[in-house]
C-alpha positions in Angstrom: 0.0 0.0 0.0 1.3 3.4 -1.0 -0.5 5.9 1.2 0.1 9.6 1.7 -1.6 12.0 4.1 -2.3 15.5 2.8 -3.3 18.4 5.0 -4.7 21.9 4.5 -3.1 23.0 7.8 0.5 24.1 8.3 3.2 21.7 9.5 3.1 21.2 13.2 -0.6 20.4 13.3 -0.9 16.8 14.6 -2.2 14.2 12.3 -6.0 13.8 12.8 -7.2 10.6 14.3 -9.7 10.0 11.6 -9.7 11.4 8.1 -11.6 10.3 5.0 -9.6 8.0 2.7 -9.8 8.2 -1.0 -8.6 5.4 -3.2 -7.2 6.5 -6.5 -6.4 4.4 -9.6 -5.4 7.0 -12.2 -3.5 10.2 -12.7 -6.7 12.2 -13.0 -8.1 10.7 -9.7 -4.8 11.5 -8.0 -4.8 15.1 -9.2 -8.4 15.5 -8.0 -7.6 14.1 -4.6 -4.7 16.5 -4.2 -7.0 19.4 -5.1 -9.7 18.2 -2.8 -7.1 18.2 0.1 -6.8 21.9 -0.2 -10.1 22.3 1.7 -9.9 19.5 4.3 -7.5 16.7 5.5 -7.5 13.7 3.3 -5.7 10.3 3.2 -4.8 9.2 -0.3 -4.7 5.4 -0.8 -2.7 4.8 -4.0 -2.5 1.0 -3.8 -5.0 0.9 -6.7 -2.4 2.4 -9.0 -0.7 -1.0 -9.7 -0.6 -1.4 -13.4 2.1 -1.7 -16.1 1.5 1.3 -18.4 3.8 0.8 -21.3 6.9 -1.1 -22.5 9.4 0.5 -24.9 11.0 -2.5 -26.4 13.3 -0.5 -28.6 14.9 1.3 -25.6 14.2 -1.5 -23.1 12.2 0.8 -20.8 9.1 -0.1 -18.7 6.7 2.4 -17.1 4.6 1.2 -14.2 2.3 3.0 -11.8 3.8 3.7 -8.4 1.7 1.2 -6.5 2.8 -1.7 -8.7 4.6 -4.4 -6.7 7.9 -6.0 -7.4 6.2 -9.3 -7.6 3.9 -8.1 -10.3 6.8 -6.6 -12.2 8.8 -9.8 -11.9 5.9 -11.9 -13.2 5.2 -9.5 -16.0 8.8 -9.5 -17.3 9.3 -13.2 -16.7 6.9 -13.7 -19.7 9.4 -11.7 -21.7 12.4 -13.7 -20.6 13.6 -11.2 -18.0 14.4 -12.6 -14.6 13.7 -10.2 -11.8 12.7 -12.6 -9.0 15.6 -11.3 -6.9 13.7 -7.9 -6.6 10.5 -9.7 -5.6 12.2 -11.4 -2.6 14.9 -8.9 -1.8 15.1 -8.4 2.0 14.4 -4.9 3.2 13.1 -3.7 -0.2 9.7 -2.1 0.1 7.0 -4.1 -1.7 6.0 -1.5 -4.2 8.1 0.3 -6.8 6.9 3.7 -5.6 7.9 3.2 -2.0 11.3 1.8 -3.0 11.9 4.9 -5.2 10.7 7.3 -2.5 13.1 5.7 0.0 16.0 5.2 -2.5 15.9 1.7 -1.0 18.8 -0.8 -1.7 18.0 -3.5 -4.3 19.1 -7.1 -4.2 22.7 -6.3 -5.1 22.9 -3.3 -2.7 22.6 -0.7 -5.4 19.8 1.8 -4.6 16.8 1.4 -7.0 17.2 5.1 -8.0 20.0 3.9 -10.3 17.4 2.0 -12.4 15.0 5.0 -12.7 15.0 6.9 -16.0 12.1 9.2 -15.3 9.1 9.6 -13.1 5.7 11.3 -13.0 4.3 12.9 -9.9 1.5 15.0 -8.8 2.6 18.2 -7.0 0.7 19.6 -3.9 -1.2 22.0 -6.2 -2.5 19.1 -8.3 -0.2 19.7 -11.2 1.1 16.6 -13.0 4.8 16.9 -13.7 7.3 14.6 -15.4 11.0 14.6 -14.4 13.9 12.6 -15.5 17.6 12.5 -16.2 17.2 14.7 -19.3 14.6 17.2 -18.1 13.5 18.7 -14.8 16.6 17.0 -13.3 16.4 19.0 -10.0 12.9 17.8 -9.3 14.0 14.3 -10.3 16.7 14.3 -7.7 14.4 15.7 -5.0 11.8 13.1 -5.6 14.2 10.2 -5.7 14.7 9.3 -2.0 12.5 12.2 -1.1 10.3 10.1 1.3 7.1 11.3 -0.5 7.5 14.9 0.8 7.9 16.6 -2.6 5.0 15.1 -4.5 2.9 11.9 -4.8 4.4 9.5 -7.3 2.1 8.4 -10.1 4.4 6.4 -12.3 8.1 5.3 -12.6 10.0 4.5 -15.8 12.6 1.9 -15.3 15.6 0.6 -17.3 15.0 -3.1 -17.9 18.6 -3.9 -18.7 19.8 -2.2 -15.5 17.3 -4.1 -13.4 18.3 -7.4 -14.9 22.0 -6.7 -14.2 21.2 -5.9 -10.6 19.1 -9.0 -10.2 22.0 -11.2 -11.6 24.3 -9.8 -9.0 22.0 -10.3 -6.0 23.7 -11.0 -2.7 21.9 -12.4 0.3 22.5 -10.8 3.7 24.9 -12.5 6.0 23.2 -13.7 9.2 25.4 -14.0 12.2 24.8 -17.0 14.3 23.6 -15.9 17.8 22.3 -18.2 20.5 20.8 -16.2 23.3 18.5 -18.2 25.6 17.2 -14.9 27.1 15.6 -14.0 23.7 12.8 -16.6 24.4 9.5 -15.0 25.3 10.6 -11.5 24.4 9.0 -9.1 21.9 11.3 -8.7 18.9 12.4 -5.2 17.9 15.0 -4.1 15.4 17.1 -1.2 14.1 19.3 -0.7 11.1 22.6 1.1 11.3 25.0 2.0 8.5 28.7 1.3 9.1 31.9 1.8 7.1 33.0 -1.7 6.1 36.3 -1.2 7.9 34.5 -0.4 11.2 32.1 -3.3 11.0 34.1 -5.7 13.2 34.6 -3.1 15.9 30.9 -2.2 15.9 29.8 -5.8 16.2 32.1 -6.4 19.1 30.7 -3.3 20.8 27.1 -4.6 20.2 27.9 -7.9 21.9 29.7 -6.2 24.8 26.7 -3.8 25.3 24.2 -6.7 25.1 26.1 -8.5 27.8 26.4 -5.5 30.1 22.9 -4.1 29.6 21.2 -7.5 29.5 19.9 -7.1 26.0 18.5 -10.3 24.5 19.8 -10.5 20.9 17.6 -12.3 18.4 20.1 -11.9 15.5 22.2 -9.7 13.4 22.2 -9.4 9.6 24.7 -7.6 7.5 24.4 -6.7 3.8 26.4 -4.5 1.5 25.0 -1.3 0.1 26.5 0.7 -2.8 26.6 4.4 -3.3 23.7 6.4 -4.7 24.6 9.1 -7.3 21.2 10.4 -8.0 19.1 11.4 -4.9 19.3 14.9 -3.4 18.7 13.5 0.1 21.3 10.8 -0.2 21.6 8.2 2.6 24.0 6.0 0.6 26.8 8.5 0.0 29.4 5.7 0.2 29.7 2.0 0.5 28.0 1.0 3.7 27.6 -2.2 5.6 23.9 -2.1 6.5 23.6 -3.9 9.9 20.2 -4.9 11.2 20.3 -5.7 14.9 17.3 -7.7 16.2 16.8 -7.7 19.9 14.0 -8.6 22.4 12.3 -6.7 25.2 10.1 -8.2 27.9 6.4 -7.7 27.2 5.8 -5.2 30.0 4.2 -1.8 30.2 7.6 -0.2 29.8 8.6 -2.3 26.7 8.3 0.6 24.3 10.5 2.9 26.4 13.1 0.1 26.8 13.2 -0.6 23.1 13.6 3.1 22.3 16.5 3.4 24.7 18.3 0.4 23.2 17.8 1.8 19.7 19.2 5.1 20.7 22.2 3.4 22.3 22.9 1.3 19.2 22.6 4.3 17.0 25.1 6.3 19.1 27.5 3.4 18.9 27.2 3.3 15.1 27.9 7.0 14.8 30.9 6.8 17.1 32.3 4.2 14.6 31.9 6.7 11.7 28.5 5.3 10.7 25.1 6.6 9.9 21.4 5.6 9.7 18.9 5.4 6.9 17.0 8.7 6.6 13.7 6.9 6.1 13.6 6.3 9.9 14.8 9.3 11.9 12.8 8.5 15.0 15.7 7.7 17.3 18.2 10.3 16.1 18.7 13.6 17.8 18.6 16.9 16.0 22.4 17.0 16.1 22.7 13.5 14.7 20.3 14.4 11.8 22.4 17.4 11.0 25.7 15.5 11.1 24.5 12.6 9.0 22.3 14.6 6.6 23.8 18.1 6.2 21.7 18.6 3.0 18.4 18.1 4.9 17.9 21.8 5.5 18.2 22.6 1.8 15.9 19.7 0.9 13.2 21.0 3.3 13.7 24.5 1.8 13.0 23.1 -1.7 10.0 21.3 -0.3 8.5 24.5 1.2 9.3 26.4 -2.0 7.2 23.9 -4.0 4.6 23.6 -1.3 4.5 26.9 0.7 1.3 26.0 2.5 2.7 22.6 3.4 -0.4 20.8 2.2 1.4 17.6 1.5 2.6 15.9 4.7 3.3 12.4 5.9 4.6 10.9 9.1 8.2 11.2 8.0 7.9 14.9 7.2 6.2 15.7 10.5 8.8 13.7 12.5 11.8 15.5 10.8 10.2 19.0 11.2 9.5 18.3 14.9 13.1 17.3 15.5 14.5 20.3 13.7 12.2 22.7 15.7 13.3 21.2 19.0 15.8 23.0 21.1 19.4 21.8 20.6 20.2 19.2 23.1 23.1 16.8 23.7 22.4 13.1 24.3 25.4 10.9 24.9 26.0 7.3 25.4 29.2 6.5 27.2 30.9 3.3 26.4 31.0 0.7 29.1 34.3 0.7 30.9 36.0 -2.6 31.4 
């Protein structure tokens, strides 16, 4: 499901508990929904936009609606002798093409899917349908790729079939580290993903194990996968080769479980940053204002472009509200001190 909340109120207004949801299936319906949102809050459900629109056999291009799933895309191209099953089962890849493009998510070989995008069509907050690509409207193209859905609502994405096929051929499965922790039984599983320079991976994993022992954290498992640099997105999380480390841990099912899980996530994030690492911009919940600024110095310029295109801030989603709330907060310093042996 590809859903976006739009608001007529300025940023800072909390998301309403109940708003009408409008399911759209076409560009015209999406434009109408965005215009309707000028008067009152509206949730746009774009999961109905899930069709293949056209195939350019001569240039080996495929245009799909943003709500199309990777499974649908793989099945469609399999009939034409193109194997993309690796995208359909890639761990961590959002299920729809639009979500993957909005997050600049890493594909099966670690290369962000932005590398396969030739152009895209999106509906702007004023209801205007705009097309952007590598040859025209390049700045809008870069803002929308990895833009977390804050710039506009994606209608369609045009992909390079040869590039997708090459990525699928080079698919690499994550490396799962064997962890046997009896304390994990009966706990609620939580997780966080951190980005580490490959040369700092061993040191970070050693610190994770030491912290788990000292703070009595039940580890469910750790997975590591390689990610490659992104050359296209304005709000770039993959600015270099990273080792994407997913740490899965457990907390006891008590009333304070949520607080405990948040504390552990913040601790692990601080550890990653101390090792020269970062975190995916798609999930800024556990980062401080200072950490956001350090890992994403271009965030202020990105939000400036967003407000220039949407001065009334009609188009909002949970990510945008979270980031704005953090940047409005008073500067603070939160430190995690390494355990002393």
